[in-house]
C-alpha positions as CSV (number, residue, x, y, z in Angstrom):
1,M,58.7,43.8,27.3
2,H,62.2,43.5,26.0
3,G,62.9,43.1,22.2
4,S,64.1,39.5,22.6
5,E,61.0,38.6,24.5
6,V,58.8,40.1,21.7
7,A,60.7,38.1,19.1
8,L,60.3,35.0,21.1
9,T,56.6,35.6,21.5
10,C,56.2,36.2,17.8
11,R,58.1,33.0,17.0
12,M,55.9,31.0,19.3
13,Q,52.8,32.5,17.8
14,R,53.7,32.0,14.1
15,P,53.1,28.3,14.0
16,R,49.7,28.8,15.5
17,R,48.9,31.3,12.7
18,R,50.1,28.8,10.1
19,I,47.9,26.0,11.6
20,S,45.0,28.4,11.5
21,I,45.7,29.1,7.8
22,H,46.0,25.3,7.1
23,G,42.7,24.7,8.8
24,L,41.1,27.5,6.8
25,V,42.4,25.9,3.6
26,L,41.1,22.5,4.6
27,S,37.7,23.9,5.5
28,S,37.6,25.6,2.1
29,L,38.4,22.3,0.4
30,L,35.7,20.5,2.3
31,V,33.2,23.1,1.2
32,F,34.0,22.1,-2.4
33,V,34.7,18.4,-1.9
34,R,31.7,17.5,0.2
35,P,29.0,18.5,-2.3
36,S,31.0,16.6,-5.0
37,F,31.3,13.6,-2.8
38,C,27.6,13.7,-1.9
39,L,26.7,14.1,-5.6
40,A,28.9,11.1,-6.5
41,Q,27.3,9.1,-3.7
42,R,23.8,10.0,-5.0
43,R,24.8,9.1,-8.5
44,S,26.2,5.7,-7.2
45,E,22.9,5.0,-5.4
46,A,21.0,6.0,-8.5
47,V,23.1,3.6,-10.6
48,R,22.5,0.8,-8.1
49,K,18.7,1.5,-8.1
50,S,18.6,1.6,-11.9
51,E,20.5,-1.7,-12.0
52,V,17.8,-3.2,-9.7
53,S,14.8,-1.7,-11.5
54,S,15.9,-2.3,-15.1
55,P,15.6,-5.8,-16.5
56,V,18.7,-7.3,-18.2
57,V,16.4,-8.4,-21.1
58,A,13.6,-6.7,-22.9
59,L,10.5,-8.4,-21.6
60,L,7.5,-8.9,-23.9
61,T,4.1,-7.4,-23.2
62,A,2.4,-10.2,-25.1
63,R,3.1,-13.9,-25.7
64,S,4.9,-14.5,-29.0
65,L,5.3,-18.3,-28.8
66,P,3.8,-21.1,-26.7
67,S,7.2,-21.6,-25.1
68,D,7.3,-18.0,-23.7
69,L,7.4,-18.0,-19.9
70,E,4.9,-15.8,-18.2
71,L,6.1,-13.5,-15.5
72,G,4.3,-11.6,-12.8
73,G,4.4,-10.1,-9.3
74,E,6.8,-7.1,-9.0
75,L,8.9,-7.0,-12.2
76,A,11.8,-4.6,-13.1
77,G,10.7,-2.0,-15.6
78,A,7.0,-2.9,-15.3
79,P,4.1,-1.4,-13.3
80,P,3.3,-3.5,-10.2
81,G,1.1,-6.5,-10.9
82,E,1.4,-6.4,-14.7
83,T,2.3,-9.5,-16.7
84,R,5.3,-9.8,-19.0
85,Y,6.8,-12.7,-21.0
86,I,10.4,-13.9,-21.6
87,T,11.3,-16.2,-24.5
88,R,13.2,-19.4,-24.2
89,E,16.0,-17.9,-26.3
90,Q,16.3,-15.0,-23.8
91,L,16.5,-17.5,-20.9
92,L,19.2,-19.5,-22.7
93,A,21.2,-16.3,-23.1
94,L,21.4,-15.9,-19.3
95,P,24.2,-17.6,-17.3
96,Q,23.5,-21.3,-17.3
97,L,24.1,-24.0,-14.6
98,S,24.7,-27.6,-15.6
99,Y,24.8,-30.6,-13.2
100,R,24.1,-34.3,-12.9
101,V,21.1,-34.9,-10.6
102,T,20.6,-38.2,-8.9
103,D,17.9,-37.6,-6.3
104,D,15.1,-35.8,-8.3
105,T,12.0,-38.0,-8.3
106,N,10.8,-36.5,-11.5
107,F,13.5,-38.6,-13.3
108,A,13.9,-42.4,-13.3
109,G,17.7,-42.2,-12.8
110,P,20.8,-40.0,-13.0
111,T,20.0,-37.1,-15.4
112,E,21.9,-34.2,-16.9
113,V,20.1,-30.9,-16.2
114,S,20.9,-27.3,-17.2
115,G,19.1,-24.0,-16.8
116,V,19.1,-20.7,-15.0
117,S,19.1,-20.5,-11.2
118,L,16.2,-18.8,-9.5
119,A,18.6,-16.5,-7.7
120,E,19.9,-15.3,-11.1
121,L,16.4,-14.8,-12.4
122,A,15.4,-12.8,-9.4
123,R,18.5,-10.6,-9.7
124,H,17.7,-9.8,-13.3
125,L,13.9,-9.6,-13.3
126,A,12.6,-8.7,-9.8
127,A,11.9,-5.1,-9.2
128,S,13.9,-4.9,-6.0
129,P,15.5,-7.1,-3.3
130,K,12.2,-6.7,-1.4
131,Q,10.8,-9.4,-3.8
132,D,12.5,-12.1,-1.8
133,M,10.4,-15.1,-2.9
134,T,9.8,-16.7,-6.3
135,V,6.5,-18.5,-6.9
136,A,6.3,-21.1,-9.6
137,I,2.8,-21.7,-11.0
138,C,2.1,-24.8,-13.0
139,D,-0.5,-25.5,-15.7
140,D,-2.7,-27.4,-13.2
141,Q,-2.6,-24.5,-10.7
142,Y,-0.1,-26.2,-8.4
143,R,2.2,-23.6,-6.8
144,A,5.7,-24.0,-5.4
145,N,7.0,-21.3,-3.2
146,F,10.8,-20.5,-3.1
147,P,11.6,-18.2,-0.2
148,R,15.0,-16.7,0.0
149,A,16.1,-19.2,2.7
150,Y,15.1,-22.1,0.5
151,V,17.0,-20.6,-2.5
152,V,20.1,-20.1,-0.4
153,A,20.0,-23.6,1.0
154,H,19.2,-25.6,-2.2
155,D,20.0,-23.4,-5.2
156,P,16.9,-24.3,-7.3
157,V,17.2,-24.0,-11.1
158,L,14.6,-23.3,-13.8
159,V,15.3,-26.2,-16.1
160,L,15.8,-25.5,-19.8
161,K,17.4,-28.7,-21.0
162,V,17.3,-32.3,-19.8
163,N,20.1,-34.5,-21.1
164,G,20.8,-31.7,-23.6
165,Q,17.2,-31.9,-25.0
166,P,14.5,-29.2,-25.1
167,P,11.1,-30.0,-23.5
168,S,9.9,-32.0,-26.6
169,G,12.7,-34.5,-25.7
170,W,12.1,-34.7,-22.0
171,P,11.0,-37.9,-20.2
172,K,7.3,-38.2,-19.2
173,D,6.1,-37.7,-15.6
174,T,6.6,-41.0,-13.8
175,E,3.2,-41.0,-12.2
176,F,0.8,-39.8,-14.9
177,R,3.0,-40.1,-18.0
178,S,2.3,-36.4,-18.7
179,D,4.6,-33.9,-20.5
180,M,6.8,-32.1,-17.9
181,G,7.4,-29.0,-20.0
182,P,7.4,-26.2,-20.9
183,Y,9.5,-25.6,-17.7
184,M,10.3,-27.4,-14.5
185,I,12.4,-26.7,-11.4
186,S,15.2,-28.9,-10.0
187,Q,18.2,-28.6,-7.8
188,P,21.7,-30.2,-7.9
189,K,21.3,-32.2,-4.6
190,F,18.7,-31.9,-1.9
191,T,19.6,-32.1,1.8
192,P,16.7,-31.1,4.2
193,S,17.6,-27.9,6.0
194,F,15.1,-28.4,8.9
195,T,12.8,-30.9,10.6
196,I,9.5,-30.1,12.3
197,L,8.2,-32.9,14.5
198,G,8.3,-35.9,12.1
199,N,8.2,-33.8,9.0
200,A,11.5,-32.9,7.2
201,D,12.1,-30.1,4.7
202,Q,10.8,-31.3,1.3
203,P,12.2,-30.6,-2.2
204,Q,10.2,-28.2,-4.3
205,I,10.5,-29.7,-7.8
206,P,7.4,-28.7,-9.8
207,W,7.0,-29.5,-13.5
208,G,4.6,-28.0,-16.1
209,V,5.7,-24.6,-14.9
210,V,4.1,-21.8,-17.0
211,R,4.5,-18.7,-14.8
212,L,7.0,-17.3,-12.3
213,E,6.1,-14.5,-9.9
214,F,8.6,-12.4,-7.9
215,R,6.9,-11.6,-4.6
216,D,7.3,-10.2,-1.1
217,E,7.5,-13.3,1.1
218,K,5.9,-11.7,4.1
219,A,3.0,-10.4,2.1
220,V,2.3,-13.8,0.6
221,F,2.5,-15.7,3.8
222,A,0.5,-13.0,5.7
223,T,-2.7,-14.6,4.4
224,I,-2.0,-17.9,6.3
225,V,-0.4,-16.6,9.5
226,P,-2.2,-18.3,12.4
227,R,-4.9,-16.2,14.0
228,P,-3.8,-14.2,17.1
229,H,-5.7,-16.0,19.8
230,R,-3.4,-19.1,19.6
231,A,-0.6,-17.8,17.4
232,R,2.1,-18.4,20.0
233,D,1.2,-22.0,20.8
234,Q,4.1,-24.2,19.8
235,L,1.9,-26.9,18.3
236,V,0.2,-24.2,16.2
237,Q,3.5,-22.8,15.0
238,A,4.7,-26.3,14.0
239,G,1.5,-26.8,12.0
240,Y,1.9,-23.4,10.4
241,R,5.4,-24.2,9.1
242,I,4.3,-27.6,7.8
243,A,1.2,-26.1,6.1
244,R,3.2,-23.2,4.7
245,Q,5.6,-25.4,2.8
246,N,3.2,-28.3,1.9
247,C,-0.5,-27.5,2.1
248,F,-0.1,-24.1,0.5
249,R,1.0,-25.7,-2.8
250,C,-2.5,-27.0,-3.6
251,H,-4.8,-25.1,-1.2
252,N,-5.5,-21.4,-1.5
253,S,-6.2,-18.6,1.0
254,G,-7.9,-15.9,-1.0
255,N,-5.8,-15.1,-4.0
256,E,-2.7,-16.7,-2.6
257,G,-1.7,-20.4,-2.7
258,G,-2.5,-23.1,-5.2
259,T,-6.0,-24.1,-6.3
260,K,-5.2,-27.6,-7.6
261,A,-7.0,-29.3,-4.7
262,Q,-10.1,-27.0,-5.0
263,H,-10.4,-26.9,-1.2
264,P,-9.6,-23.5,0.2
265,W,-8.0,-22.8,3.5
266,L,-11.3,-22.2,5.3
267,V,-12.6,-25.6,4.2
268,L,-9.6,-27.3,5.7
269,S,-10.2,-25.2,8.8
270,A,-13.8,-26.4,9.0
271,W,-12.8,-30.0,8.6
272,A,-10.1,-29.7,11.3
273,T,-12.6,-28.1,13.7
274,A,-15.8,-30.1,13.1
275,A,-14.5,-33.4,11.6
276,P,-10.9,-34.1,12.7
277,G,-11.2,-37.7,11.7
278,Y,-12.1,-36.8,8.1
279,F,-9.4,-34.1,8.1
280,A,-6.7,-36.7,9.1
281,A,-8.0,-39.3,6.5
282,Y,-7.9,-36.6,3.8
283,I,-4.3,-35.8,4.6
284,H,-3.2,-39.4,4.7
285,N,-5.1,-40.6,1.6
286,P,-7.3,-38.1,-0.2
287,Q,-8.5,-40.7,-2.7
288,S,-10.0,-42.8,0.1
289,N,-12.7,-40.1,0.6
290,N,-12.8,-38.9,-3.0
291,P,-11.5,-41.0,-5.8
292,Q,-11.2,-37.9,-8.0
293,A,-9.0,-36.0,-5.6
294,K,-5.8,-34.7,-7.3
295,M,-3.8,-34.2,-4.1
296,P,-1.2,-36.9,-3.4
297,G,-1.5,-38.5,0.0
298,N,0.9,-38.1,3.0
299,P,0.8,-41.5,4.6
300,D,4.1,-40.8,6.5
301,Y,2.6,-38.0,8.5
302,D,2.6,-39.2,12.1
303,D,0.0,-38.4,14.8
304,R,2.0,-35.5,16.1
305,T,2.2,-33.9,12.7
306,I,-1.6,-34.4,12.2
307,A,-2.3,-32.9,15.6
308,A,-0.1,-29.9,14.8
309,L,-1.9,-29.3,11.5
310,E,-5.3,-29.6,13.2
311,A,-4.3,-27.1,15.9
312,Y,-3.1,-24.7,13.3
313,F,-6.1,-24.9,10.9
314,R,-8.5,-24.5,13.9
315,T,-7.3,-21.0,14.4
316,F,-9.1,-19.9,11.3
317,S,-12.5,-21.0,12.5
318,T,-14.4,-18.5,14.7
319,P,-14.7,-19.9,18.2
320,C,-18.3,-20.5,19.3
321,Q,-19.6,-17.8,21.7
322,P,-21.3,-19.1,24.9
323,R,-25.0,-19.0,24.6
324,R,-26.7,-16.3,26.8
325,E,-29.8,-17.3,28.7
326,K,-32.8,-15.2,28.1
327,P,-33.8,-13.1,31.1
């Protein structure tokens, strides 16, 4: 090989050497940068987790005043299932929403309302995003369930002031003339987000609220999912969605659901299976069968809605087995 050819070969090879050196330097940097990046990422994730698991306010382990709101379910900074309390002053220190409501049947006319949104409370007080449903429990054991879809659609608010007044200055319940404190839930304006058969989405506006629970929606509703042998039936599914929003407020299945009506899920199932006429009459007008019944009637439920509820509740009754003849 001639000298000029050697020089040309060397010149052609030098850039390759320089590229290799640059690659080596870059690899060395990655060795140092990657652990730092991973550490920063882990720290960021830890911060996000601590923000979720730590409450924005110091919750109380015991009630200090009658106006303290009881909290349960899965709470940030508390062992699962334990009860904590938050004072009215702590609630007032959280971001407030104010609006004029015109369609809340708890009020006789247009009313100024202010309080903390349930979404805001869940962000501050729930243990994690997994707790995607807020349950409001009233002093008469009525329960209103607020799944994430309802909260997104209607933006419900835990009411702290009505017309600028604390609970002592609130109007009385229009039906029973009862005090509506210590807390209630309202929303700026309600527009039904779904209709099932003849039954539209209904506003959840409980008063006399004494406890909020932050729960896993699937775990709560698992107790009333229709039994497998007819779970895919369209009529059963329609009845399930209606019962989940409405019946579950006053009727319990085990430890879930309200107990105001004092008729558990399996009792309703027995009526729907063995006495469908009584079941329908109870839904339309409970007081017609029991003057002491606390459940409000549903006279607007049409025949298709009643049929869907009957089909759904029947899934909880064990089907009769065919009798075997003796040999």
